[in-house]
Backbone as CSV, one residue per row, in Angstrom:
resi,resn,N_x,N_y,N_z,CA_x,CA_y,CA_z,C_x,C_y,C_z
1,MET,30.072,-15.015,-27.852,30.351,-15.857,-27.040,31.989,-15.116,-26.673
2,THR,32.278,-15.788,-25.371,33.679,-15.633,-24.655,34.402,-16.656,-24.626
3,PRO,35.418,-16.224,-25.731,36.791,-17.439,-25.431,37.094,-17.560,-23.553
4,GLN,37.141,-18.774,-23.392,37.260,-19.371,-22.683,37.727,-20.872,-22.418
5,ALA,38.563,-20.886,-21.552,38.630,-23.092,-20.822,38.665,-22.809,-19.708
6,GLU,38.235,-23.952,-19.392,37.586,-24.367,-18.636,37.686,-26.051,-17.784
7,THR,38.100,-26.601,-16.898,38.600,-27.999,-16.467,37.071,-28.677,-16.114
8,HIS,37.258,-29.784,-17.163,36.364,-30.649,-16.252,36.873,-31.870,-16.558
9,PRO,36.412,-33.520,-15.480,37.269,-34.474,-15.331,37.293,-35.170,-16.621
10,SER,36.645,-34.821,-17.542,36.235,-35.678,-18.951,36.835,-35.165,-19.928
11,ALA,37.138,-34.118,-19.934,37.491,-32.903,-20.618,38.461,-33.617,-21.925
12,PRO,37.981,-33.294,-23.415,38.966,-33.788,-24.568,40.496,-33.922,-24.385
13,ASP,40.663,-32.703,-24.336,41.911,-32.125,-23.784,42.814,-32.258,-22.178
14,PRO,43.237,-32.993,-22.424,44.286,-33.494,-21.277,44.955,-32.482,-20.306
15,ARG,44.824,-31.103,-20.838,45.217,-30.124,-19.977,44.195,-29.549,-19.357
16,LEU,42.384,-30.212,-19.887,41.937,-29.473,-18.557,40.769,-30.235,-18.322
17,ARG,41.925,-31.174,-17.400,40.593,-31.828,-16.765,40.753,-31.726,-15.234
18,GLY,41.493,-31.123,-14.851,41.593,-30.008,-13.721,43.021,-31.299,-12.890
19,ARG,42.366,-31.299,-11.483,43.561,-32.431,-10.453,42.521,-32.274,-9.677
20,THR,42.756,-34.179,-9.361,42.591,-34.637,-8.238,42.988,-35.026,-7.313
21,TYR,43.871,-34.094,-6.493,44.897,-34.558,-4.995,44.226,-35.272,-4.164
22,ALA,45.685,-36.169,-3.820,45.232,-37.011,-2.518,46.434,-36.402,-1.796
23,ILE,45.772,-35.039,-1.392,46.478,-33.960,-0.168,45.794,-32.995,-0.044
24,SER,46.186,-32.581,1.399,45.156,-32.167,2.190,44.286,-30.690,1.056
25,PHE,43.474,-30.220,1.568,42.674,-29.345,1.279,43.566,-27.871,1.202
26,ASP,44.083,-27.939,3.235,44.593,-26.859,3.413,45.679,-26.806,2.721
27,ARG,46.604,-27.958,2.178,47.858,-27.809,1.558,47.620,-26.764,-0.011
28,VAL,46.797,-27.475,-0.269,46.272,-27.455,-1.799,45.740,-25.442,-2.158
29,TRP,45.189,-25.415,-1.223,44.493,-24.154,-0.872,45.755,-23.272,-0.619
30,THR,46.521,-23.129,0.122,47.722,-22.320,0.101,48.927,-22.391,-0.792
31,ALA,49.165,-23.337,-1.657,50.070,-23.587,-3.059,48.740,-22.502,-4.033
32,ALA,47.915,-23.049,-4.016,46.846,-22.110,-5.381,46.947,-20.482,-5.069
33,LEU,46.875,-19.978,-3.702,46.672,-19.169,-3.579,48.027,-18.114,-3.454
34,THR,49.034,-18.429,-3.198,50.366,-18.365,-3.605,50.706,-17.850,-4.753
35,LEU,50.321,-19.277,-5.939,50.331,-19.308,-7.066,49.769,-17.462,-8.058
36,ALA,48.281,-17.620,-7.484,47.834,-16.542,-7.904,48.124,-15.172,-7.011
37,GLY,48.739,-15.049,-6.670,49.071,-13.585,-5.754,48.905,-13.234,-4.835
38,GLY,48.302,-14.244,-3.853,48.083,-14.442,-2.652,48.840,-14.834,-1.559
39,GLY,50.375,-14.495,-1.822,50.724,-15.606,-1.084,51.640,-14.522,-0.873
40,GLY,52.585,-12.726,-1.077,53.680,-12.709,-1.235,54.559,-12.559,-2.719
41,SER,55.904,-13.675,-2.331,56.004,-13.456,-3.440,56.226,-14.947,-4.258
42,GLY,55.946,-15.477,-5.409,55.586,-16.721,-5.644,54.350,-16.885,-6.482
43,ALA,54.471,-15.589,-6.700,53.207,-15.541,-7.727,53.653,-16.074,-9.227
44,LEU,52.499,-16.420,-9.871,52.791,-16.215,-11.688,53.276,-15.306,-12.152
45,PRO,53.821,-15.015,-12.940,53.976,-13.592,-13.094,52.381,-13.062,-13.744
46,HIS,52.639,-11.965,-13.440,51.535,-10.758,-14.170,50.334,-11.823,-14.297
47,TRP,49.975,-12.219,-12.768,48.757,-12.498,-12.110,48.300,-11.597,-11.138
48,ARG,47.289,-10.780,-10.338,47.004,-9.993,-9.591,45.620,-11.048,-9.222
49,LEU,45.717,-10.881,-8.073,44.481,-11.763,-7.316,43.381,-10.553,-6.349
50,LEU,42.460,-10.631,-7.278,41.254,-9.844,-6.853,40.673,-10.239,-5.632
51,SER,39.951,-11.768,-5.351,39.503,-12.396,-4.357,39.795,-13.405,-3.919
52,ALA,39.854,-14.019,-2.838,39.781,-15.466,-2.271,39.592,-15.549,-1.464
53,ASP,38.748,-16.995,-1.104,36.905,-17.184,0.218,37.453,-18.523,0.497
54,ASP,38.265,-19.223,1.182,38.531,-20.411,1.390,37.108,-21.657,1.944
55,LYS,36.508,-20.477,2.816,35.304,-21.111,2.960,34.611,-21.907,1.608
56,GLN,34.193,-20.527,0.320,33.605,-21.062,-0.555,34.511,-21.827,-1.273
57,GLY,36.107,-22.161,-1.358,37.079,-22.276,-1.862,37.287,-21.922,-3.444
58,VAL,37.429,-20.505,-3.539,37.138,-20.121,-4.872,38.417,-18.652,-4.526
59,ILE,39.290,-18.886,-5.576,39.755,-17.931,-5.847,39.849,-17.283,-7.008
60,LEU,39.291,-15.532,-7.066,39.727,-15.009,-8.786,40.997,-14.359,-8.478
61,VAL,41.238,-14.208,-9.811,42.489,-13.808,-10.137,42.732,-12.951,-11.991
62,GLU,42.975,-12.144,-11.548,43.453,-10.989,-13.058,44.631,-11.062,-13.512
63,ALA,44.313,-11.890,-15.269,45.961,-12.141,-15.520,45.683,-11.417,-16.744
64,VAL,46.852,-11.034,-16.591,47.036,-10.002,-18.001,48.494,-10.205,-18.824
65,SER,47.488,-10.632,-20.809,48.460,-10.844,-21.568,50.065,-10.049,-21.441
66,VAL,50.950,-10.647,-21.841,52.187,-9.751,-21.906,52.479,-8.589,-23.629
67,LEU,52.139,-9.300,-24.519,51.807,-9.104,-25.586,50.983,-8.418,-25.775
68,ARG,50.137,-8.202,-26.081,48.871,-7.582,-26.220,48.124,-6.898,-24.706
69,ARG,48.670,-7.274,-23.533,48.025,-6.449,-22.602,46.460,-6.722,-22.493
70,LYS,46.181,-7.464,-22.650,44.765,-8.119,-22.891,44.725,-8.919,-21.340
71,ARG,43.163,-8.643,-20.304,43.004,-8.661,-19.757,41.977,-10.156,-19.267
72,SER,42.447,-10.970,-18.601,41.303,-12.526,-18.690,41.422,-12.654,-17.029
73,LEU,40.069,-12.869,-17.007,39.876,-13.342,-14.944,39.693,-14.886,-15.228
74,VAL,40.470,-15.405,-13.722,40.896,-16.401,-13.783,39.850,-16.999,-12.277
75,ARG,39.154,-18.479,-12.850,38.603,-18.570,-11.356,39.220,-19.859,-10.620
76,VAL,39.347,-20.388,-10.069,40.020,-21.427,-9.082,39.408,-21.955,-7.699
77,ARG,38.789,-22.672,-8.266,38.007,-23.685,-7.672,38.753,-24.693,-6.630
78,ILE,38.733,-24.477,-5.709,39.216,-26.170,-4.821,38.404,-26.747,-3.860
79,SER,38.009,-27.919,-3.715,36.855,-28.209,-3.311,37.284,-29.932,-2.631
80,LEU,36.169,-30.797,-2.140,36.420,-32.027,-1.727,35.607,-32.858,-2.643
81,ASP,36.477,-33.763,-2.981,35.015,-34.778,-3.747,34.359,-35.579,-3.178
82,THR,33.834,-36.441,-3.703,32.813,-37.482,-2.714,34.009,-37.848,-2.118
83,ASN,35.007,-38.481,-2.727,36.288,-39.386,-1.482,36.887,-38.404,-0.748
84,ALA,36.787,-37.131,-0.638,37.433,-36.663,0.460,38.912,-36.163,0.051
85,GLN,39.245,-36.268,-1.138,40.131,-35.633,-2.337,39.917,-34.197,-2.297
86,SER,41.341,-33.554,-2.616,40.774,-32.200,-2.779,41.047,-32.323,-4.421
87,ARG,40.119,-31.577,-5.060,39.908,-31.271,-6.686,39.861,-29.608,-7.013
88,VAL,40.970,-29.187,-8.034,41.381,-27.727,-8.596,40.659,-27.868,-9.656
89,ASP,39.829,-27.422,-10.197,39.054,-26.920,-11.201,39.385,-25.656,-11.581
90,LEU,39.861,-24.801,-12.684,39.682,-23.067,-13.063,38.804,-23.425,-14.441
91,LEU,38.687,-21.823,-14.878,37.924,-21.438,-15.264,38.767,-19.840,-16.023
92,SER,38.961,-20.236,-17.218,39.589,-18.764,-17.716,38.870,-18.345,-18.849
93,SER,38.501,-17.023,-18.395,38.280,-16.249,-19.900,38.102,-15.360,-20.240
94,SER,38.160,-14.480,-21.279,38.901,-13.080,-21.789,37.803,-12.594,-22.666
95,THR,38.112,-11.415,-22.940,37.351,-10.518,-24.046,37.364,-10.821,-25.433
96,GLY,36.773,-10.975,-25.774,37.466,-10.759,-27.639,36.656,-11.288,-28.455
97,ARG,37.442,-12.066,-29.523,36.855,-12.931,-29.920,36.897,-14.199,-30.324
98,THR,38.208,-14.175,-29.931,38.918,-15.020,-29.918,40.376,-15.495,-28.926
99,ASP,40.892,-16.422,-28.011,41.962,-15.866,-27.591,43.096,-16.843,-28.302
100,TRP,42.869,-17.787,-29.278,44.347,-18.451,-29.873,44.827,-19.449,-28.708
101,GLY,44.037,-19.606,-28.103,44.656,-20.919,-26.858,45.254,-20.137,-25.816
102,SER,45.138,-18.882,-25.154,46.115,-18.810,-24.851,45.056,-19.017,-23.216
103,ASN,43.528,-19.234,-23.312,43.233,-19.228,-21.928,43.831,-21.033,-21.255
104,ALA,43.190,-21.801,-22.726,43.864,-23.536,-22.471,45.088,-23.271,-21.855
105,ARG,46.331,-22.227,-22.225,47.485,-22.552,-21.955,48.242,-22.127,-20.669
106,ARG,46.605,-21.261,-20.071,47.393,-20.185,-18.971,47.177,-21.451,-17.795
107,VAL,45.542,-22.360,-17.719,45.182,-22.888,-17.468,45.958,-24.730,-16.877
108,ASP,46.734,-23.921,-18.097,48.009,-25.398,-18.221,48.912,-25.439,-17.181
109,ARG,49.181,-24.175,-17.751,50.595,-23.750,-16.791,50.376,-23.195,-15.109
110,PHE,48.962,-22.978,-14.944,48.270,-23.179,-13.447,48.862,-24.360,-12.314
111,LEU,47.916,-25.402,-13.632,48.019,-26.750,-12.866,49.421,-27.560,-13.179
112,ARG,50.544,-27.313,-13.958,51.482,-27.541,-13.744,52.245,-27.329,-12.763
113,GLU,52.191,-25.698,-12.398,52.952,-25.023,-11.375,52.590,-25.353,-10.138
114,LEU,51.193,-25.855,-10.149,50.593,-26.319,-8.852,51.350,-27.758,-8.387
115,ASP,51.316,-28.568,-9.263,51.900,-29.804,-9.301,52.889,-29.450,-8.515
116,ARG,53.990,-28.867,-9.256,55.205,-28.702,-8.821,55.425,-28.012,-7.630
117,ARG,54.567,-26.856,-7.292,54.557,-26.369,-5.350,54.325,-27.404,-4.441
118,LEU,53.344,-28.164,-5.200,52.935,-29.712,-3.951,54.378,-30.862,-4.023
119,SER,55.315,-30.468,-4.744,55.509,-31.337,-5.022,55.083,-32.820,-5.105
120,ALA,53.440,-33.056,-6.053,52.452,-33.692,-6.334,53.403,-35.059,-6.998
121,THR,53.374,-36.141,-6.712,53.792,-37.294,-6.884,53.075,-38.132,-7.699
122,PRO,53.008,-39.039,-8.336,52.121,-39.278,-9.368,51.143,-40.237,-8.679
123,ALA,51.484,-41.136,-7.626,50.826,-41.588,-7.120,49.620,-40.592,-5.596
124,GLN,49.569,-39.184,-6.196,48.998,-37.993,-5.998,48.566,-37.157,-6.240
125,ILE,48.705,-37.340,-7.826,47.621,-36.861,-8.649,46.720,-38.114,-8.965
126,LEU,45.421,-37.784,-8.984,44.521,-39.110,-8.897,43.573,-38.882,-10.233
127,ASP,43.205,-40.032,-10.794,42.230,-40.005,-12.155,41.637,-39.614,-11.751
128,PRO,40.547,-37.916,-12.286,39.091,-38.209,-11.569,38.337,-38.760,-12.324
129,THR,38.757,-39.712,-13.663,37.247,-40.701,-13.709,36.685,-41.646,-13.075
130,ARG,37.604,-41.925,-12.012,37.248,-43.320,-11.230,36.741,-43.329,-10.233
């Protein structure tokens, strides 16, 4: 089994619930792409953009851990939910037997930084279970 962390609206770990934003898809996509390394400066450290498809809403990134140089594949999926709100979900997976929580931390760090880049207010970050 590959160590991984994946977001889901009802995940027991609050860091892994993804985001539903009352912010336009284009704005969320641009901020996420920049964070993933596709917008010049402003990328997360040690993240390298592999591909981005705005029609499918998928960004693929290789993230490398600083300590062990362990590589992880991160998939960022941005879509519109049934209420036409922007939904962001991630899957971070790495090789080896265990990740010591690094995949969940990577997902959490991305989402917190995305919130910051979007200047998302609490009113713009919606509860995905409602």
